[in-house]
C-alpha positions as CSV (number, residue, x, y, z in Angstrom):
1,X,26.5,126.3,42.8
2,X,24.9,129.8,41.9
3,X,26.9,132.5,40.3
4,X,26.2,134.8,43.6
5,X,28.4,132.4,45.5
6,X,31.5,133.6,43.5
7,X,31.8,136.4,45.6
8,X,31.8,134.6,48.9
9,X,34.4,132.3,47.5
10,X,36.7,135.4,46.9
11,X,36.0,136.5,50.3
12,X,37.1,133.2,51.6
13,X,40.5,133.7,49.6
14,X,40.9,137.1,51.0
15,X,40.5,135.8,54.4
16,X,43.2,133.0,53.7
17,X,45.6,135.3,52.4
18,X,45.0,137.9,55.0
19,X,47.2,135.7,57.2
20,X,50.2,135.9,55.0
21,X,49.7,139.5,53.4
22,X,47.5,141.0,50.8
23,X,50.3,141.2,48.2
24,X,50.7,137.6,47.8
25,X,47.8,137.1,45.5
26,X,45.9,139.7,43.6
27,X,42.2,139.0,44.1
28,X,39.1,140.5,42.4
29,X,37.8,143.6,44.3
30,X,36.4,147.0,44.2
31,X,38.2,150.1,45.2
32,X,36.5,153.4,46.0
33,X,38.5,156.5,45.2
34,X,37.9,160.0,44.9
35,X,38.9,163.4,46.4
36,X,38.2,164.6,49.9
37,X,34.7,165.1,50.9
38,X,33.1,164.0,47.6
39,X,30.8,161.6,49.6
40,X,32.6,158.3,49.3
41,X,31.8,157.3,52.8
42,X,28.0,158.1,52.2
43,X,28.0,156.1,49.0
44,X,29.2,153.0,51.0
45,X,26.7,153.6,53.6
46,X,23.9,153.6,51.1
47,X,25.1,150.3,49.7
48,X,25.1,148.8,53.1
49,X,21.9,150.4,54.5
50,X,23.5,151.2,57.8
51,X,25.3,154.2,59.2
52,X,28.7,152.6,60.4
53,X,31.4,155.0,59.1
54,X,33.2,157.6,61.1
55,X,32.0,161.1,60.4
56,X,33.7,164.6,60.7
57,X,35.2,167.6,58.9
58,X,38.3,167.3,56.8
59,X,39.9,164.0,56.1
60,X,38.0,161.1,57.9
61,X,39.1,158.0,55.9
62,X,42.6,157.6,57.1
63,X,43.3,153.9,56.6
64,X,42.0,151.6,53.9
65,X,38.8,149.9,54.8
66,X,38.2,146.3,53.3
67,X,34.5,146.0,53.5
68,X,33.1,142.3,52.8
69,X,29.4,142.3,52.4
70,X,28.0,138.7,53.0
71,X,24.4,137.9,51.9
72,X,22.4,135.8,54.3
73,X,19.3,133.6,53.5
74,X,16.0,134.9,55.0
75,X,15.7,133.4,58.7
76,X,19.6,133.0,59.2
77,X,19.9,136.3,60.9
78,X,17.0,135.8,63.3
79,X,15.2,139.1,64.0
80,X,18.6,140.9,63.7
81,X,19.2,143.1,60.8
82,X,22.7,141.9,60.7
83,X,26.2,142.2,62.5
84,X,29.7,142.8,61.8
85,X,33.1,141.3,62.5
86,X,36.6,142.6,62.4
87,X,39.3,140.4,61.3
88,X,41.8,141.8,64.0
89,X,39.2,140.8,66.7
90,X,38.4,137.3,65.6
91,X,34.9,136.0,66.0
92,X,33.7,139.1,68.1
93,X,30.3,140.2,67.0
94,X,29.1,143.7,66.7
95,X,25.3,143.9,66.4
96,X,25.4,147.5,67.2
97,X,26.6,149.7,64.3
98,X,27.6,152.5,66.3
99,X,30.2,150.2,68.0
100,X,31.5,149.2,64.8
101,X,31.9,153.1,64.1
102,X,33.9,153.4,67.3
103,X,35.9,150.4,66.6
104,X,37.0,151.6,63.1
105,X,37.7,155.2,64.7
106,X,39.8,153.6,67.6
107,X,42.0,151.3,65.1
108,X,42.6,154.3,62.9
109,X,43.9,156.3,65.8
110,X,46.0,153.3,67.1
111,X,48.0,153.2,63.8
112,X,47.5,156.7,62.3
113,X,47.4,159.0,65.4
114,X,44.7,161.2,66.4
115,X,45.7,164.4,64.5
116,X,44.9,163.5,60.6
117,X,47.6,161.1,60.0
118,X,47.3,158.3,57.6
119,X,48.4,154.8,57.4
120,X,48.4,152.1,54.6
121,X,47.6,149.3,57.0
122,X,44.0,148.2,56.1
123,X,41.2,147.5,58.4
124,X,39.0,144.6,57.4
125,X,35.4,144.5,58.3
126,X,32.8,141.8,57.3
127,X,29.1,142.5,57.4
128,X,26.5,139.7,57.4
129,X,22.9,140.4,56.5
130,X,20.1,139.5,54.4
131,X,19.6,143.0,53.2
132,X,23.0,143.2,51.5
133,X,24.4,142.0,48.3
134,X,27.8,139.9,48.1
135,X,30.3,142.5,47.5
136,X,33.9,143.4,48.3
137,X,34.6,147.1,48.6
138,X,37.7,149.0,49.4
139,X,37.3,152.5,50.9
140,X,40.4,154.5,50.4
141,X,41.6,157.8,51.7
142,X,40.5,160.9,49.8
143,X,42.8,162.8,47.7
144,X,44.0,165.9,49.3
145,X,46.6,168.4,48.5
146,X,47.3,170.7,51.4
147,X,48.7,168.8,54.7
148,X,46.9,169.4,57.9
149,X,47.5,168.2,61.3
150,X,50.2,165.7,61.7
151,X,50.1,165.1,58.0
152,X,53.5,165.1,56.2
153,X,54.3,167.5,53.4
154,X,54.1,164.9,50.8
155,X,50.6,163.8,51.9
156,X,49.3,164.0,48.3
157,X,51.9,161.8,47.0
158,X,51.6,159.3,49.8
159,X,47.6,159.1,49.2
160,X,48.3,159.0,45.5
161,X,50.8,155.9,45.8
162,X,48.4,154.2,48.3
163,X,45.5,154.5,45.7
164,X,47.6,153.3,42.9
165,X,48.9,150.2,44.7
166,X,45.2,149.1,45.0
167,X,44.0,150.0,41.6
168,X,47.1,148.7,39.7
169,X,45.8,145.3,40.2
170,X,44.3,144.3,36.7
171,X,41.6,142.3,38.8
172,X,40.4,145.5,40.7
173,X,37.4,147.5,39.5
174,X,37.7,151.2,40.0
175,X,34.7,153.0,41.3
176,X,35.5,156.9,40.7
177,X,33.3,159.0,42.8
178,X,33.0,162.7,41.7
179,X,30.9,165.5,42.9
180,X,28.4,166.8,40.4
181,X,28.6,170.3,41.3
182,X,32.2,170.5,40.1
183,X,33.5,170.2,36.5
184,X,33.9,166.5,35.6
185,X,36.9,167.3,33.4
186,X,38.9,168.1,36.7
187,X,38.2,164.8,38.4
188,X,41.2,163.4,40.1
189,X,39.5,160.1,40.6
190,X,38.9,159.7,36.7
191,X,42.6,160.9,36.0
192,X,44.1,158.3,38.3
193,X,41.7,155.5,36.9
194,X,42.9,156.4,33.3
195,X,46.7,156.0,34.2
196,X,46.1,152.4,35.1
197,X,43.0,151.7,33.0
198,X,43.4,153.7,29.7
199,X,40.7,151.7,28.1
200,X,38.2,152.0,30.8
201,X,37.5,148.4,30.9
202,X,37.3,148.3,34.6
203,X,36.2,151.7,35.7
204,X,32.7,152.7,36.9
205,X,32.0,156.5,37.6
206,X,29.5,157.8,40.5
207,X,28.4,161.2,40.7
208,X,27.2,162.4,43.9
209,X,25.5,165.8,45.2
210,X,23.4,166.0,42.2
211,X,20.8,167.7,44.4
212,X,23.4,170.6,45.2
213,X,23.7,171.8,41.6
214,X,23.2,175.2,40.6
215,X,19.4,176.2,40.0
216,X,18.6,176.0,36.2
217,X,21.4,173.2,35.5
218,X,21.1,169.6,35.2
219,X,23.3,166.5,35.0
220,X,21.8,164.7,32.0
221,X,24.6,165.2,29.7
222,X,26.9,164.0,32.4
223,X,25.0,161.1,33.3
224,X,24.6,160.0,29.9
225,X,28.3,160.3,29.3
226,X,28.1,163.1,26.5
227,X,30.4,165.2,28.6
228,X,33.1,162.6,29.2
229,X,32.3,158.8,28.2
230,X,33.0,156.2,30.7
231,X,32.7,152.6,29.3
232,X,31.2,151.0,32.5
233,X,28.6,153.9,32.9
234,X,28.1,156.7,35.1
235,X,25.6,156.4,37.9
236,X,24.3,159.3,39.8
237,X,23.4,159.0,43.7
238,X,22.1,161.3,46.1
239,X,23.5,161.2,49.6
240,X,22.2,162.5,53.2
241,X,23.2,165.9,53.8
242,X,25.3,166.9,56.9
243,X,22.0,168.0,58.3
244,X,20.4,164.8,57.8
245,X,23.3,163.0,59.4
246,X,23.2,165.3,62.3
247,X,19.5,164.6,62.7
248,X,20.2,160.9,62.2
249,X,18.0,160.6,59.4
250,X,17.5,156.8,58.7
251,X,19.2,155.5,55.6
252,X,15.7,154.0,54.6
253,X,14.1,157.3,54.5
254,X,17.3,158.8,52.7
255,X,16.9,156.0,49.9
256,X,13.2,156.8,49.5
257,X,13.9,160.4,49.0
258,X,16.7,159.6,46.6
259,X,14.2,157.7,44.4
260,X,11.9,160.5,44.7
261,X,14.4,163.0,43.6
262,X,15.3,161.0,40.5
263,X,11.7,160.6,39.4
264,X,11.2,164.3,39.8
265,X,14.3,165.5,38.3
266,X,15.4,162.9,35.9
267,X,12.3,160.7,35.2
268,X,13.9,159.1,32.0
269,X,17.1,158.2,34.0
270,X,15.5,157.3,37.3
271,X,15.8,153.5,36.7
272,X,19.4,153.7,35.9
273,X,20.5,156.0,38.8
274,X,20.3,155.7,42.7
275,X,22.0,153.5,45.4
276,X,20.1,150.5,44.9
277,X,20.9,150.3,41.1
278,X,24.5,151.2,41.9
279,X,24.7,148.1,44.4
280,X,23.1,145.7,41.7
281,X,25.7,147.0,39.2
282,X,28.6,146.6,41.4
283,X,27.4,143.2,42.3
284,X,26.9,142.2,38.6
285,X,30.3,143.6,37.6
286,X,32.1,142.0,40.4
287,X,30.7,138.5,39.6
288,X,31.6,138.8,35.9
289,X,35.1,140.1,36.6
290,X,35.5,137.0,39.0
291,X,34.3,134.9,36.3
292,X,36.7,136.4,33.8
293,X,39.7,136.3,36.0
294,X,39.2,132.8,37.5
295,X,41.4,130.9,35.1
296,X,44.2,133.6,35.8
297,X,43.6,133.2,39.3
298,X,43.9,129.3,39.3
299,X,47.1,129.7,37.6
300,X,48.7,132.3,39.7
301,X,47.7,130.1,42.8
302,X,49.2,127.1,41.1
303,X,52.4,128.5,40.1
304,X,53.0,130.3,43.5
305,X,52.2,127.0,45.4
306,X,54.9,125.3,43.1
307,X,57.5,127.9,43.8
308,X,56.8,128.2,47.8
309,X,56.9,124.5,48.0
310,X,60.2,124.5,46.2
311,X,61.7,127.2,48.5
312,X,60.3,125.4,51.6
313,X,62.3,122.3,50.3
314,X,65.5,124.4,49.9
315,X,65.3,125.9,53.4
316,X,65.2,122.2,54.8
317,X,63.9,120.9,58.1
318,X,65.3,121.7,61.6
319,X,68.4,119.7,62.2
320,X,67.7,117.0,64.7
321,X,71.1,114.9,64.7
322,X,73.8,117.6,64.2
323,X,76.8,115.3,64.3
324,X,76.1,113.5,61.0
325,X,74.6,116.8,59.4
326,X,77.9,118.6,60.2
327,X,80.1,116.0,58.8
328,X,77.9,116.0,55.6
329,X,77.9,119.6,55.2
330,X,82.0,119.5,55.5
331,X,82.2,116.8,52.9
332,X,79.9,118.5,50.6
333,X,81.8,121.8,50.7
334,X,85.3,119.9,50.2
335,X,83.8,118.0,47.2
336,X,82.3,121.2,45.7
337,X,85.7,123.1,46.2
338,X,87.6,120.3,44.4
339,X,85.0,119.9,41.5
340,X,84.9,123.6,40.9
341,X,88.9,123.4,40.4
342,X,88.8,120.2,38.5
343,X,85.9,121.5,36.2
344,X,83.2,118.9,36.6
345,X,80.9,121.2,39.0
346,X,77.3,120.9,38.2
347,X,76.9,124.7,38.3
348,X,79.1,125.8,35.6
349,X,79.4,129.6,35.1
350,X,78.7,130.9,31.5
351,X,79.5,134.7,32.1
352,X,83.2,134.5,33.1
353,X,86.1,132.1,33.6
354,X,86.4,130.6,37.1
355,X,88.0,127.8,39.0
356,X,90.4,125.4,37.2
357,X,89.6,127.3,33.9
358,X,90.7,130.5,35.6
359,X,93.9,129.1,36.9
360,X,94.6,127.5,33.4
361,X,94.1,130.9,31.9
362,X,96.5,132.5,34.4
363,X,99.2,129.9,33.6
364,X,99.2,129.8,29.9
365,X,97.8,133.4,29.1
366,X,98.5,135.8,31.6
367,X,101.9,134.5,33.1
368,X,103.1,133.4,29.7
369,X,102.4,136.9,28.2
370,X,104.0,138.6,31.0
371,X,107.3,136.5,30.6
372,X,107.1,136.9,26.8
373,X,106.9,140.6,27.1
374,X,110.2,140.7,29.1
375,X,113.0,140.8,26.4
376,X,116.4,139.4,26.9
377,X,118.1,142.6,26.9
378,X,115.7,144.6,28.7
379,X,117.4,147.5,30.7
380,X,120.7,146.4,29.4
381,X,122.7,149.1,27.5
382,X,125.9,148.8,25.5
383,X,127.8,150.9,28.0
384,X,126.8,148.6,30.8
385,X,128.2,145.7,28.7
386,X,131.5,147.4,27.9
387,X,131.8,148.5,31.4
388,X,131.1,144.9,32.8
389,X,133.7,143.6,30.4
390,X,136.3,146.1,31.4
391,X,135.6,145.7,35.3
392,X,135.7,141.8,34.9
393,X,139.3,142.0,33.8
394,X,140.6,144.5,36.3
395,X,144.1,145.9,35.2
396,X,144.9,143.3,32.8
397,X,144.1,143.8,28.9
398,X,141.7,141.5,27.6
399,X,142.8,138.7,25.3
400,X,139.1,137.1,25.3
401,X,135.8,138.2,26.2
402,X,135.5,137.5,29.8
403,X,133.1,134.7,31.0
404,X,132.7,136.6,34.2
405,X,131.1,139.6,32.5
406,X,128.8,137.1,30.7
407,X,127.6,135.4,33.9
408,X,127.2,138.6,35.6
409,X,124.9,140.2,33.0
410,X,122.9,137.1,32.4
411,X,122.1,136.5,36.1
412,X,120.8,140.1,35.9
413,X,118.5,139.5,33.4
414,X,117.5,136.2,34.7
415,X,116.4,137.9,38.2
416,X,113.8,139.9,35.9
417,X,111.7,136.6,35.8
418,X,111.1,136.6,39.5
419,X,108.5,139.3,39.8
420,X,106.2,138.0,37.3
421,X,106.5,134.5,38.7
422,X,105.5,135.6,42.3
423,X,102.6,137.5,40.5
424,X,101.6,134.3,39.0
425,X,101.5,132.7,42.6
426,X,99.3,135.7,43.8
427,X,96.7,135.4,41.0
428,X,96.1,131.6,41.6
429,X,95.9,132.4,45.4
430,X,93.3,134.9,44.7
431,X,91.4,132.6,42.5
432,X,91.4,129.9,45.1
433,X,89.9,132.4,47.6
434,X,87.2,133.3,45.2
435,X,86.4,129.5,44.9
436,X,86.0,129.5,48.7
437,X,83.3,132.3,48.6
438,X,81.6,131.0,45.6
439,X,81.1,127.6,47.4
440,X,80.0,129.0,50.6
441,X,77.3,131.1,48.7
442,X,76.0,128.4,46.4
443,X,75.7,125.7,49.1
444,X,72.5,126.3,50.8
445,X,73.3,124.8,54.2
446,X,75.5,127.6,54.7
447,X,72.7,130.1,54.5
448,X,71.0,128.4,57.3
449,X,74.1,128.1,59.6
450,X,75.9,131.3,59.5
451,X,78.4,130.5,62.2
452,X,79.4,127.3,60.4
453,X,80.0,129.4,57.3
454,X,82.3,131.8,59.2
455,X,84.2,129.0,60.7
456,X,84.7,127.1,57.5
457,X,85.7,130.3,55.7
458,X,88.4,130.9,58.6
459,X,89.7,127.3,58.5
460,X,90.1,127.2,54.5
461,X,91.5,130.7,54.2
462,X,94.2,129.7,57.0
463,X,95.0,126.6,55.0
464,X,95.5,128.8,51.9
465,X,97.6,131.6,53.9
466,X,99.9,128.8,55.3
467,X,100.8,127.5,51.9
468,X,101.2,131.0,50.4
469,X,104.9,131.6,51.8
470,X,105.7,128.1,51.0
471,X,104.9,128.4,47.2
472,X,106.5,131.7,47.1
473,X,109.7,130.2,48.5
474,X,109.4,127.4,45.9
475,X,109.3,130.0,43.2
476,X,112.2,131.8,44.4
477,X,114.1,128.6,44.9
478,X,113.4,127.9,41.1
479,X,114.9,131.3,40.1
480,X,117.9,130.8,42.5
481,X,118.5,127.4,40.9
482,X,118.8,129.1,37.5
483,X,121.2,131.6,38.9
484,X,123.4,129.3,40.9
485,X,124.8,127.6,37.8
486,X,125.1,129.1,34.2
487,X,125.1,125.7,32.1
488,X,127.0,127.0,28.9
489,X,126.9,123.4,27.8
490,X,123.3,123.4,27.3
491,X,122.4,121.8,23.8
492,X,120.3,124.9,22.8
493,X,122.8,127.4,23.9
494,X,124.5,129.2,21.2
495,X,128.1,129.7,22.0
496,X,131.7,129.2,20.8
497,X,132.8,129.6,17.1
498,X,129.4,130.3,16.0
499,X,128.5,133.0,18.2
500,X,131.8,134.7,17.6
501,X,131.4,134.4,13.9
502,X,128.0,135.9,14.1
503,X,129.3,138.6,16.4
504,X,132.1,139.5,14.0
505,X,129.9,139.7,10.9
506,X,127.6,142.1,12.9
507,X,130.6,144.1,14.0
508,X,132.1,144.4,10.5
509,X,128.7,145.8,9.4
510,X,128.6,148.2,12.3
511,X,132.4,149.3,11.6
512,X,131.4,150.0,8.1
513,X,128.3,152.2,9.2
514,X,130.5,154.1,11.8
515,X,133.1,154.9,9.3
516,X,130.8,156.5,7.1
517,X,129.4,158.5,10.2
518,X,133.0,159.8,11.2
519,X,134.9,161.1,8.0
520,X,138.1,161.8,10.2
521,X,138.3,158.3,11.0
522,X,137.7,157.4,7.4
523,X,140.8,159.7,6.3
524,X,143.0,158.2,9.0
525,X,142.1,154.7,7.8
526,X,142.9,155.6,4.3
527,X,146.2,157.4,5.2
528,X,147.5,154.3,7.0
529,X,146.5,152.1,4.1
530,X,148.7,154.4,1.8
531,X,151.6,154.3,4.0
532,X,151.6,150.5,4.1
533,X,151.1,150.0,0.4
534,X,154.8,149.4,-0.2
535,X,155.0,146.7,2.4
536,X,152.0,145.1,1.1
537,X,153.6,145.1,-2.3
538,X,156.5,143.5,-1.1
539,X,154.4,141.0,0.8
540,X,152.6,140.3,-2.4
541,X,155.7,139.7,-4.2
542,X,157.3,137.4,-1.5
543,X,157.2,133.7,-1.1
544,X,154.0,131.5,-0.8
545,X,154.7,130.7,3.0
546,X,154.3,134.5,3.8
547,X,151.0,134.4,2.0
548,X,149.6,131.4,3.7
549,X,150.8,132.8,7.0
550,X,148.7,135.8,6.3
551,X,145.7,134.0,5.6
552,X,146.2,131.8,8.7
553,X,146.4,134.9,10.7
554,X,143.0,136.4,9.0
555,X,141.0,133.9,11.3
556,X,142.6,135.3,14.4
557,X,141.7,138.6,13.3
558,X,138.1,137.7,13.6
559,X,138.6,137.1,17.2
560,X,141.2,140.0,17.8
561,X,140.6,142.3,15.1
562,X,142.6,145.0,16.8
563,X,145.9,142.8,16.5
564,X,146.2,142.9,12.7
565,X,148.7,145.9,13.0
566,X,151.1,143.7,14.7
567,X,151.8,141.7,11.4
568,X,153.1,144.9,9.9
569,X,156.8,146.1,10.1
570,X,157.6,148.3,13.0
571,X,158.8,151.0,10.3
572,X,155.3,151.4,8.9
573,X,154.2,153.4,11.8
574,X,156.6,156.2,13.0
575,X,154.7,156.7,16.1
576,X,155.5,153.0,17.1
577,X,159.2,153.4,16.6
578,X,159.2,156.7,18.6
579,X,157.3,155.3,21.6
580,X,158.0,151.6,21.3
581,X,154.1,151.0,21.8
582,X,151.5,149.5,19.4
583,X,148.7,151.4,18.1
584,X,146.0,149.0,19.2
585,X,144.1,151.5,21.5
586,X,145.1,154.6,19.8
587,X,142.5,157.2,19.4
588,X,142.0,160.2,17.0
589,X,144.0,163.0,18.3
590,X,145.9,161.1,21.0
591,X,149.3,162.1,19.8
592,X,148.7,165.7,20.5
593,X,148.2,165.0,24.3
594,X,150.6,164.8,27.0
595,X,151.3,161.6,28.8
596,X,149.3,162.7,32.0
597,X,146.5,163.8,29.7
598,X,146.3,160.4,28.1
599,X,146.2,158.4,31.5
600,X,143.7,160.8,32.6
601,X,141.4,160.2,29.6
602,X,141.7,156.5,30.0
603,X,141.4,156.1,33.8
604,X,138.7,158.6,34.3
605,X,136.9,159.2,30.9
606,X,134.9,162.4,31.0
607,X,132.6,161.5,28.2
608,X,130.1,158.6,28.5
609,X,131.2,157.2,25.1
610,X,134.5,158.0,24.0
611,X,135.1,158.1,20.3
612,X,137.8,155.1,19.6
613,X,139.8,154.4,16.6
614,X,138.6,152.0,13.8
615,X,140.3,149.1,15.4
616,X,138.9,150.1,18.8
617,X,135.3,150.5,17.5
618,X,135.6,147.1,16.0
619,X,136.7,145.3,19.1
620,X,133.9,146.9,21.2
621,X,131.4,146.2,18.5
622,X,132.5,142.5,18.5
623,X,132.7,142.2,22.2
624,X,129.1,143.7,22.8
625,X,127.5,141.6,19.8
626,X,129.1,138.5,21.3
627,X,127.7,139.3,25.0
628,X,124.4,140.2,23.7
629,X,124.2,137.1,21.6
630,X,125.2,134.8,24.6
631,X,122.7,136.6,26.9
632,X,119.9,136.5,24.5
633,X,120.5,132.7,23.9
634,X,120.7,131.7,27.5
635,X,117.9,134.0,28.8
636,X,115.4,132.3,26.2
637,X,116.5,128.9,27.5
638,X,115.8,130.1,31.2
639,X,112.7,131.7,30.4
640,X,111.2,128.7,28.6
641,X,112.3,126.7,31.7
642,X,110.6,129.0,34.1
643,X,107.5,129.4,32.1
644,X,107.3,125.5,32.3
645,X,108.3,125.0,36.0
646,X,106.5,127.8,37.7
647,X,103.0,126.4,37.0
648,X,104.2,123.0,38.1
649,X,105.4,124.4,41.3
650,X,102.3,126.4,42.1
651,X,100.1,123.3,41.3
652,X,102.3,121.1,43.5
653,X,102.8,123.5,46.4
654,X,99.4,125.4,46.7
655,X,96.6,123.9,44.4
656,X,96.8,120.2,44.7
657,X,98.0,120.4,48.3
658,X,94.8,122.3,49.2
659,X,92.6,119.8,47.3
660,X,94.3,116.9,49.2
661,X,94.2,118.4,52.8
662,X,90.9,120.5,52.8
663,X,88.6,117.9,53.9
664,X,90.9,116.5,56.7
665,X,91.8,120.0,57.8
666,X,88.2,120.9,58.0
667,X,87.2,117.6,60.0
668,X,90.3,118.1,62.5
669,X,89.1,121.6,63.1
670,X,85.4,121.7,63.0
671,X,84.1,118.3,63.8
672,X,84.2,118.2,67.4
673,X,81.3,117.1,69.8
674,X,81.3,120.4,71.9
675,X,81.1,122.6,68.7
676,X,78.0,120.7,67.2
677,X,75.2,123.0,68.8
678,X,77.1,126.2,68.1
679,X,78.0,125.5,64.4
680,X,74.8,123.8,63.5
681,X,72.5,126.7,65.1
682,X,70.4,128.3,62.4
683,X,70.2,132.0,62.0
684,X,67.0,133.8,63.2
685,X,66.3,135.0,59.8
686,X,66.3,131.7,58.3
687,X,63.9,130.3,60.9
688,X,61.5,133.3,60.4
689,X,61.9,132.8,56.6
690,X,61.0,129.0,56.9
691,X,58.0,129.9,59.1
692,X,56.8,132.5,56.5
693,X,57.0,130.1,53.5
694,X,55.3,127.3,55.5
695,X,52.3,129.7,56.2
696,X,52.2,130.7,52.5
697,X,52.2,127.1,51.4
698,X,49.5,126.4,53.9
699,X,47.4,129.4,52.4
700,X,47.9,128.5,48.9
701,X,47.1,124.9,49.4
702,X,43.8,126.0,51.1
703,X,43.2,128.6,48.2
704,X,43.6,125.7,45.8
705,X,41.0,123.6,47.8
706,X,38.6,126.6,47.8
707,X,38.9,127.1,44.2
708,X,38.3,123.5,43.5
709,X,35.0,124.0,44.9
710,X,33.9,126.0,41.9
711,X,35.8,124.0,39.2
712,X,32.8,122.6,37.6
713,X,30.4,125.7,38.3
714,X,27.8,126.3,35.6
715,X,27.6,130.1,35.9
716,X,24.0,131.4,35.9
717,X,23.1,134.8,34.3
718,X,20.4,135.8,36.8
719,X,21.2,138.4,39.4
720,X,19.3,138.8,42.6
721,X,17.3,142.1,42.5
722,X,18.0,144.9,44.8
723,X,14.4,145.6,45.4
724,X,13.9,142.2,47.2
725,X,15.8,143.6,50.2
726,X,14.1,145.8,52.6
727,X,16.2,148.4,54.5
């Protein structure tokens, strides 16, 4: 196979991929760009040798024209010069090139309108003749700045974007057309070419209108690249004038006049300029470019074929037997759901915790941290404790700390554990919901059957919602169980003599600190001690039995520190003899008040924390410390129990139940004969997508077969001369 046949092979590939979209594979091609009215269309007509493009004022090329030139061997065209075919018309043949011009105009008006609008949808034309070289050219709309007619305000940006879409292809040769009677430094075509091809490896410049330059000037420096160098060269051409077009001057005569112009004006450059030389250069560049990009093209087609075959396999085939397919899909979902919880799913996420791992984190980190943040005495003040003790005793003075006060206060603290427990249930419930959405989005069958996906989501969410109140009720029952019976006989509970002793020691410490903070109380205590000193001396000099009795009563003073004054003689306190009462609950300054004031002070205290005497503060400190110690000890026991029992309840009532019942629930609700057709109906988008992928696979397979024709091609260096063709 000769090297010239590379271009027809690329043309075949273009025809193949035209059926599935031109962006599927980037093929080697030549894009003609330039500003409006620089003569782009005339250059193409000179290359073809026929007048076939629309003419007029302003913007004429309003849709991209993909022009494929196919060289025929002598005799293949018969007596005809050649003919053309449009892709959108199939095999319809146009021998009259005037009809080709009319068809291009009609197709342009059909898509872009009749008032200068533009469209990015290309027109594909193939011309067969023995007088053309194998080429693939794309005529793009000229760059314009001011909108006219129905053109939008951003017409310049739209045309620029359209041009960049074609020339950004690294396999595209850029033919930048520039008018010689304007400064080359202002060329918009070269500016766009340099944006995508800064090294100039695939940019060829063409200078038109050399015959319109001012008298006394020439384009020698321009054509030799001394003004702006272009790596692939600058070729000058002379097109027909508007008068020549109006007079219908044949292109054969125009080409002869062009050669005469170059021989007269630029004799040293005549052999390297002109339309015939441009066609030869383009043919050579395109074949070399195809040869260089052929390995990459093979790789692109092979890789895309593998990708689309995998996509087609993932999309599956249309379902024939819908009953077994439905049952298989339900089983697949329930299995995937359970595997996601158990942690043995094949699709393991690496960016975040999910499924069973997330539930474990909720139990042992989120829930545990929330419980541990609740302190045993949160929200409980000393005044609350004292009021609870007093209210629990009623009108009777307390000999011992009331157990009812302890139970009342500890239950209040245990109720604090209910809110985080219910929050734990809610977090697990939300994670189970996320697992549903994860499975529905990662099982491909549900992308094919949207109604089945919707119904499965409804069924499983209903199963979860049905278990949520049951689980919450179970959690509330666990808290209620702890509240129903306060087990003070628990082996870990700190109670009895140990709690009393520790509380007494803490009360004594607090009493010493309180005395230092209240000098008046310290003075009264010192005065009472000096009055009782003789009695103490007598007691010290008495019998041994009295000393033993004092030591025995010392233990009771740890429980009732306010009663220690009863062991003293009544005469040691004059106020006692006068009133006949003990001073157990005496407060500083109380003797100066009337009886009514005293009763009012005790029954309805006007201050939140009255200032007690030394014995009174000792008793209150002891009671508070004892209650706090008991609450703290029992609360920690209950919190530890709740931290262990709540996760078990959630797993039993919610997680494990859903795992066990999900498949049976799905089968009972969805596996019904009358619902087969509705549930297993594919979405229109999925059907269209399968059709598109199947077409792409067929196109890529055909393209691979076409490329296999030139796998062992020995490239030749000879190029068919343009002079061999007669216009």
